[in-house]
C-alpha positions in Angstrom: 30.4 72.2 98.4 32.7 70.8 100.4 35.3 68.0 99.5 33.5 65.7 102.5 30.1 66.4 100.9 31.8 66.1 97.4 33.4 62.9 98.2 30.3 61.3 99.6 28.4 61.9 97.0 30.9 60.4 94.6 31.3 57.5 97.4 27.8 57.3 97.3 27.7 56.4 92.8 30.9 54.2 92.9 29.4 52.0 95.8 26.0 51.8 93.6 27.4 50.3 90.8 28.9 47.4 92.5 25.2 47.0 94.2 23.1 46.8 91.0 25.8 46.4 87.9 29.1 44.9 87.2 32.3 46.9 90.4 34.1 46.9 87.3 32.4 49.8 85.5 33.9 52.1 88.6 37.3 50.8 88.4 37.2 51.2 84.7 36.1 55.0 85.4 38.6 55.4 88.5 41.4 54.5 86.0 40.7 55.4 82.6 42.3 58.6 81.0 39.2 59.3 78.4 36.7 61.5 78.9 34.2 59.8 81.6 30.9 62.1 81.1 28.7 59.2 79.7 30.0 56.7 82.4 29.0 58.8 85.2 25.8 60.0 83.7 25.0 56.0 83.9 26.2 55.6 87.6 23.7 58.4 88.3 21.2 56.8 86.8 22.5 53.0 88.4 22.9 55.1 91.8 19.0 56.2 91.3 18.1 52.6 91.0 19.3 51.3 93.5 18.0 54.3 95.9 14.4 53.6 94.5 15.3 49.3 95.3 16.1 50.4 99.1 12.9 51.9 99.4 10.7 48.8 98.5 
């Protein structure tokens, strides 16, 4: 996977959080030194929710 595609995917997920939830979660994700796996899974779920809202 190219860095451009990776950036697009991550950017889309971070953008989704600002559209359907609290954007501070994305800021915390980017600025935290803690393990972020669970937070990122939550963002992926929110991105999926945003996609389904777009289709409606």
